[in-house]
LUMLUM-842793 format. One record per residue (C-alpha): residue number from 1; chain; x, y, z. Coordinates in steps of 0.05 Angstrom, whole numbers. Layout:
% LUMLUM-842793
R     n   chain        X        Y        Z
R   NUM       A        X        Y        Z
...
//
This chain:
% LUMLUM-842793
R     n   chain        X        Y        Z
R     1       A       -1        0        0
R     2       A       29       66      -23
R     3       A       33      127       25
R     4       A      -24      160      -12
R     5       A      -70      101       -3
R     6       A      -54       99       71
R     7       A      -75      172       78
R     8       A     -139      154       37
R     9       A     -154      101       86
R    10       A     -145      146      145
R    11       A     -190      201      118
R    12       A     -244      150       98
R    13       A     -246      117      168
R    14       A     -241      182      205
R    15       A     -315      197      191
R    16       A     -353      132      181
R    17       A     -423      166      180
R    18       A     -404      210      121
R    19       A     -374      148       86
R    20       A     -439      108       97
R    21       A     -483      167       73
R    22       A     -440      175       11
R    23       A     -441      100       -3
R    24       A     -519       97        8
R    25       A     -530      155      -40
R    26       A     -491      119      -96
R    27       A     -526       55      -81
R    28       A     -595       86      -80
R    29       A     -580      120     -152
R    30       A     -553       56     -182
R    31       A     -605       10     -155
R    32       A     -658       55     -183
R    33       A     -624       55     -252
R    34       A     -623      -21     -250
R    35       A     -695      -26     -229
R    36       A     -719       24     -277
R    37       A     -685       -6     -339
R    38       A     -699      -79     -317
R    39       A     -777      -56     -313
R    40       A     -775      -18     -380
R    41       A     -737      -75     -415
R    42       A     -793     -122     -386
R    43       A     -849      -80     -409
R    44       A     -817      -74     -479
R    45       A     -806     -148     -483
R    46       A     -878     -162     -460
R    47       A     -906     -113     -510
R    48       A     -866     -149     -564
R    49       A     -888     -216     -545
R    50       A     -962     -193     -548
R    51       A     -953     -157     -616
R    52       A     -914     -214     -647
R    53       A     -959     -271     -625
R    54       A     -999     -257     -686
R    55       A     -956     -210     -728
R    56       A     -895     -233     -759
R    57       A     -827     -197     -764
R    58       A     -833     -198     -839
R    59       A     -892     -214     -885
R    60       A     -891     -232     -957
R    61       A     -958     -222     -993
R    62       A     -989     -204    -1063
R    63       A     -998     -129    -1060
R    64       A    -1057     -116    -1110
R    65       A    -1049      -48    -1138
R    66       A    -1097      -15    -1189
R    67       A    -1070       -9    -1260
R    68       A    -1054       66    -1267
R    69       A    -1059       64    -1342
R    70       A    -1113       98    -1379
R    71       A    -1167       53    -1409
R    72       A    -1173       98    -1470
R    73       A    -1120      146    -1494
R    74       A    -1130      209    -1538
R    75       A    -1102      207    -1609
R    76       A    -1111      281    -1622
R    77       A    -1108      342    -1577
R    78       A    -1176      365    -1593
R    79       A    -1210      299    -1573
R    80       A    -1249      289    -1510
R    81       A    -1243      222    -1476
R    82       A    -1294      208    -1421
R    83       A    -1296      139    -1381
R    84       A    -1351      133    -1334
R    85       A    -1343       89    -1272
R    86       A    -1275       58    -1292
R    87       A    -1256       -7    -1253
R    88       A    -1191      -41    -1242
R    89       A    -1188     -115    -1255
R    90       A    -1145     -159    -1210
R    91       A    -1118     -217    -1248
R    92       A    -1079     -251    -1190
R    93       A    -1091     -259    -1116
R    94       A    -1051     -290    -1066
R    95       A     -980     -326    -1072
R    96       A     -982     -386    -1119
R    97       A     -913     -414    -1106
R    98       A     -897     -412    -1035
R    99       A     -855     -476    -1034
R   100       A     -806     -446    -1085
R   101       A     -801     -380    -1042
R   102       A     -791     -422     -977
R   103       A     -733     -458    -1013
R   104       A     -700     -392    -1031
R   105       A     -708     -364     -961
R   106       A     -670     -423     -927
R   107       A     -604     -391     -947
R   108       A     -614     -330     -906
R   109       A     -584     -346     -837
R   110       A     -620     -290     -800
R   111       A     -689     -327     -815
R   112       A     -712     -371     -755
R   113       A     -781     -393     -779
R   114       A     -825     -388     -839
R   115       A     -902     -402     -834
R   116       A     -951     -401     -894
R   117       A    -1025     -372     -880
R   118       A    -1087     -373     -920
R   119       A    -1133     -316     -893
R   120       A    -1200     -303     -916
R   121       A    -1262     -266     -891
R   122       A    -1318     -313     -876
R   123       A    -1388     -317     -837
R   124       A    -1390     -361     -777
R   125       A    -1460     -383     -759
R   126       A    -1489     -417     -699
R   127       A    -1560     -427     -700
R   128       A    -1589     -358     -712
R   129       A    -1524     -322     -695
R   130       A    -1480     -302     -753
R   131       A    -1418     -259     -748
R   132       A    -1361     -239     -793
R   133       A    -1294     -266     -778
R   134       A    -1222     -281     -807
R   135       A    -1212     -353     -824
R   136       A    -1134     -368     -821
R   137       A    -1111     -432     -852
R   138       A    -1047     -448     -816
R   139       A     -991     -500     -819
R   140       A     -991     -518     -747
R   141       A     -917     -535     -735
R   142       A     -889     -478     -772
R   143       A     -943     -430     -742
R   144       A     -920     -450     -671
R   145       A     -848     -439     -689
R   146       A     -861     -369     -713
R   147       A     -912     -344     -663
R   148       A     -911     -394     -606
R   149       A     -984     -406     -618
R   150       A     -987     -471     -575
R   151       A     -973     -428     -511
R   152       A    -1035     -387     -523
R   153       A    -1081     -445     -530
R   154       A    -1134     -441     -472
R   155       A    -1170     -503     -487
R   156       A    -1155     -563     -531
R   157       A    -1093     -575     -569
R   158       A    -1065     -536     -631
R   159       A    -1045     -604     -664
R   160       A    -1117     -628     -663
R   161       A    -1125     -588     -728
R   162       A    -1077     -637     -762
R   163       A    -1119     -699     -738
R   164       A    -1190     -672     -759
R   165       A    -1206     -643     -823
R   166       A    -1266     -607     -795
R   167       A    -1229     -581     -732
R   168       A    -1230     -506     -716
R   169       A    -1198     -465     -660
R   170       A    -1234     -398     -643
R   171       A    -1210     -338     -605
R   172       A    -1237     -335     -538
R   173       A    -1276     -270     -551
R   174       A    -1302     -297     -617
R   175       A    -1325     -360     -579
R   176       A    -1360     -319     -526
R   177       A    -1395     -273     -579
R   178       A    -1425     -332     -617
R   179       A    -1439     -371     -555
R   180       A    -1401     -434     -569
R   181       A    -1354     -478     -526
R   182       A    -1309     -538     -534
R   183       A    -1338     -594     -582
R   184       A    -1396     -550     -606
R   185       A    -1411     -550     -682
R   186       A    -1411     -485     -722
R   187       A    -1420     -470     -796
R   188       A    -1369     -431     -840
R   189       A    -1394     -395     -899
R   190       A    -1350     -365     -951
R   191       A    -1363     -303     -997
R   192       A    -1374     -350    -1056
R   193       A    -1432     -386    -1013
R   194       A    -1392     -449     -995
R   195       A    -1409     -477     -927
R   196       A    -1378     -529     -883
R   197       A    -1393     -552     -815
R   198       A    -1334     -549     -766
R   199       A    -1325     -576     -694
R   200       A    -1295     -529     -643
R   201       A    -1233     -565     -618
R   202       A    -1200     -509     -579
R   203       A    -1198     -435     -561
R   204       A    -1139     -389     -563
R   205       A    -1125     -320     -529
R   206       A    -1066     -279     -554
R   207       A    -1079     -218     -508
R   208       A    -1096     -174     -570
R   209       A    -1171     -167     -556
R   210       A    -1190     -146     -626
R   211       A    -1154     -207     -655
R   212       A    -1186     -257     -606
R   213       A    -1256     -230     -623
R   214       A    -1248     -242     -699
R   215       A    -1199     -300     -712
R   216       A    -1209     -372     -724
R   217       A    -1158     -425     -738
R   218       A    -1160     -486     -786
R   219       A    -1110     -529     -819
R   220       A    -1084     -497     -882
R   221       A    -1099     -557     -927
R   222       A    -1173     -553     -901
R   223       A    -1177     -478     -916
R   224       A    -1148     -494     -988
R   225       A    -1204     -545    -1000
R   226       A    -1256     -500     -971
R   227       A    -1236     -442    -1016
R   228       A    -1222     -484    -1077
R   229       A    -1144     -467    -1079
R   230       A    -1085     -507    -1102
R   231       A    -1036     -539    -1055
R   232       A     -983     -488    -1060
R   233       A    -1028     -429    -1051
R   234       A    -1027     -380     -993
R   235       A    -1046     -310     -981
R   236       A     -987     -291     -933
R   237       A     -919     -319     -916
R   238       A     -898     -300     -846
R   239       A     -826     -297     -830
R   240       A     -793     -296     -761
R   241       A     -719     -268     -755
R   242       A     -666     -276     -700
R   243       A     -669     -198     -681
R   244       A     -735     -166     -695
R   245       A     -702      -97     -698
R   246       A     -664     -115     -758
R   247       A     -727     -135     -797
R   248       A     -722      -76     -846
R   249       A     -651      -96     -872
R   250       A     -669     -168     -875
R   251       A     -731     -151     -915
R   252       A     -690     -111     -967
R   253       A     -646     -173     -974
R   254       A     -706     -215     -987
R   255       A     -740     -173    -1037
R   256       A     -697     -189    -1099
R   257       A     -717     -265    -1087
R   258       A     -789     -255    -1101
R   259       A     -838     -212    -1142
R   260       A     -884     -205    -1081
R   261       A     -887     -149    -1032
R   262       A     -838     -159     -975
R   263       A     -861     -117     -915
R   264       A     -823     -111     -849
R   265       A     -863     -100     -784
R   266       A     -838      -28     -776
R   267       A     -871       -7     -842
R   268       A     -941      -13     -811
R   269       A     -928       -9     -738
R   270       A     -882       52     -729
R   271       A     -921       72     -666
R   272       A     -895        9     -629
R   273       A     -820       25     -647
R   274       A     -831       98     -626
R   275       A     -865       75     -561
R   276       A     -808       28     -543
R   277       A     -756       86     -557
R   278       A     -797      135     -514
R   279       A     -800       85     -454
R   280       A     -726       74     -458
R   281       A     -712      149     -460
R   282       A     -758      161     -400
R   283       A     -722      106     -361
R   284       A     -653      129     -376
R   285       A     -670      199     -362
R   286       A     -701      185     -297
R   287       A     -646      139     -273
R   288       A     -591      188     -296
R   289       A     -626      242     -256
R   290       A     -622      202     -195
R   291       A     -549      187     -206
R   292       A     -534      259     -216
R   293       A     -568      277     -150
R   294       A     -527      226     -117
R   295       A     -466      257     -147
R   296       A     -486      324     -116
R   297       A     -488      288      -52
R   298       A     -418      263      -59
R   299       A     -394      331      -82
R   300       A     -422      361      -18
R   301       A     -389      308       24
R   302       A     -322      314      -10
R   303       A     -325      389       -4
R   304       A     -337      384       69
R   305       A     -279      335       76
R   306       A     -233      385       42
R   307       A     -257      441       91
R   308       A     -248      398      150
R   309       A     -179      374      126
R   310       A     -151      441      107
R   311       A      -95      438      160
R   312       A      -76      368      142
R   313       A      -73      384       71
R   314       A      -28      443       83
R   315       A       17      398      126
R   316       A       20      346       70
R   317       A       41      404       24
R   318       A       93      427       73
R   319       A      120      355       75
R   320       A      130      352        1
R   321       A       66      326      -27
R   322       A       52      361      -93
R   323       A      -15      380     -125
R   324       A      -20      313     -163
R   325       A      -15      275      -97
R   326       A      -68      317      -63
R   327       A     -115      306     -123
R   328       A      -99      231     -122
R   329       A     -114      224      -48
R   330       A     -183      255      -55
R   331       A     -201      224     -122
R   332       A     -184      157      -94
R   333       A     -234      168      -40
R   334       A     -290      186      -86
R   335       A     -274      128     -131
R   336       A     -277       81      -70
R   337       A     -344      109      -54
R   338       A     -368       99     -123
R   339       A     -342       28     -126
R   340       A     -370        7      -61
R   341       A     -437       42      -75
R   342       A     -437       11     -144
R   343       A     -431      -58     -121
R   344       A     -483      -47      -69
R   345       A     -527      -13     -116
R   346       A     -525      -71     -166
R   347       A     -539     -123     -112
R   348       A     -597      -78      -80
R   349       A     -627      -64     -149
R   350       A     -629     -137     -169
R   351       A     -661     -152     -104
R   352       A     -713     -101     -112
R   353       A     -727     -124     -186
R   354       A     -735     -197     -162
R   355       A     -782     -179     -106
R   356       A     -827     -139     -154
R   357       A     -821     -196     -206
R   358       A     -846     -246     -153
R   359       A     -900     -202     -126
R   360       A     -972     -222     -151
R   361       A     -999     -168     -194
R   362       A    -1058     -189     -237
R   363       A    -1065     -145     -298
R   364       A    -1093     -174     -361
R   365       A    -1046     -230     -381
R   366       A     -996     -208     -329
R   367       A     -988     -246     -263
R   368       A     -935     -199     -240
R   369       A     -897     -136     -266
R   370       A     -852     -156     -324
R   371       A     -774     -154     -309
R   372       A     -715     -168     -353
R   373       A     -646     -181     -323
R   374       A     -600     -151     -377
R   375       A     -526     -155     -361
R   376       A     -514      -93     -405
R   377       A     -560      -50     -358
R   378       A     -518      -71     -296
R   379       A     -454      -55     -330
R   380       A     -477       12     -354
R   381       A     -504       28     -285
R   382       A     -439       13     -253
R   383       A     -402       52     -304
R   384       A     -448      112     -295
R   385       A     -438      110     -219
R   386       A     -362      108     -224
R   387       A     -361      168     -275
R   388       A     -409      211     -236
R   389       A     -372      201     -170
R   390       A     -305      212     -205
R   391       A     -331      279     -231
R   392       A     -363      298     -160
R   393       A     -296      280     -128
R   394       A     -252      315     -178
R   395       A     -274      386     -165
R   396       A     -263      387      -91
R   397       A     -195      351     -102
R   398       A     -176      405     -149
R   399       A     -192      457     -100
R   400       A     -154      422      -47
R   401       A      -92      418      -91
R   402       A      -91      495      -99
R   403       A      -89      510      -24
R   404       A      -31      552       -3
R   405       A        0      513       56
R   406       A       32      581       85
R   407       A      -33      618       86
R   408       A      -69      559      112
R   409       A      -25      545      170
R   410       A      -23      619      188
R   411       A      -97      622      188
//
C-alpha cells in the first residue's frame, strides 16, 4: 500500500457516518437505475411478445395495386375522352408458389421460422347467430415455431387441427360472442356461398382483444379445400428473424428473391417502435437524474471533507506532497465510494427487481410486473456510477490541490 493510499484509508475511516451516507446515496441511484431499466426492458419484451403473437417480423404477400394506365387514350389534342365508372381488374390474388419461395429463403441465416397462411373473411353461423370473422388456414408446426401459438391455447390442442379435417380453433372473444364452447358445431360460409360444418376443438387467447374476437384457425389444407385453391397457394408468408429490430434490413435482402411485396413489421407499426424508444428514453433520463442527484451528495461530502482537512492538506504540502498527490488522495476517496456504492447498488437493485417480479400483480395476461435482467444494464449502471462519483470528487480535489500551505497554517 502506497503512502497516498494509507492517507486515503485514514480520511475514509475518520468519518464513518459520512462514508456510509455517501455510499448509500450512490447505492440508491444505481439500484434505481437497475430497477427502472429492468422494468422498462420487461415492459418492452412483454409488448413485443403480445404484438408478435399474431404479427410476423416480416410478411410476404401479393400487393394488389390498381392499373394506373388509362383505359382509352387520346389520339388527337382536340379529342375528348370520358370514361364513366372505370374499374381495375385484379388478375391474380395470393401467392401461387410458396414452396419455391420457402426454398429460396432457407439460405438466409437470420431467418428462424417461416409459416404460410391462408387468410379469408368468412361468416360463422351458430343457429341464428351469424358473425363476420377472419379464417386463417395455418401450418400448425411452422405457425407454432413463428408465433408460439401452442402457448396461447386455452382449451384443446393446436395439433388437433392436423388430426381432424373439420376441426377449428376460435379466439376466446369470438367463441363468447357466438356462444359456443369446446366440441360444439359451427358453420363456416365463404363469400362464394360455400358452407362447411366444423367442430370447435380449442380456443386461443393472444392478449390482443380485437384479434381474439375475430380470428378462427383451421389447417391450411382444409382452408384450401374450402376455398378451392391449389396445394401451393397461400395469401401470406410469415417470417420470423433472430432480431426483430433488424427486420427492415433483412426484408431488403429478401425482396430481390421474389416478385411479391416483402413488408417488415416497422412499415405498418411505426408507433410500436416509437413507443419502445420513448419508454427507454424516460427510463434512462429518470435513472441518470437520480445518479446526478447522488453525485451532488458526494460532491457536498467531499467538499466538507476538504474544508475539515485544510490543515492536514497544508501539512502534506509542507512535507513535500505536490498537487497531483493531493488530487490523487481525494479522487481515490470518491472512486472508492463509487465502487462500493456501485456494487451495493447492483445487488440492491437486483433484489428489488426480483421482489417486484415475484409479487402477484394481476393485470390482463400479467401475473406480475414484467422484469428483464439484462447484463448490459448492470454494466452501464456501474459505469455511470463510477463516472459521476469521479466527476463529483474531482472538483473538490482540484480545490484542495490549490490551497496555499503557508496561508492555511497561518490562518
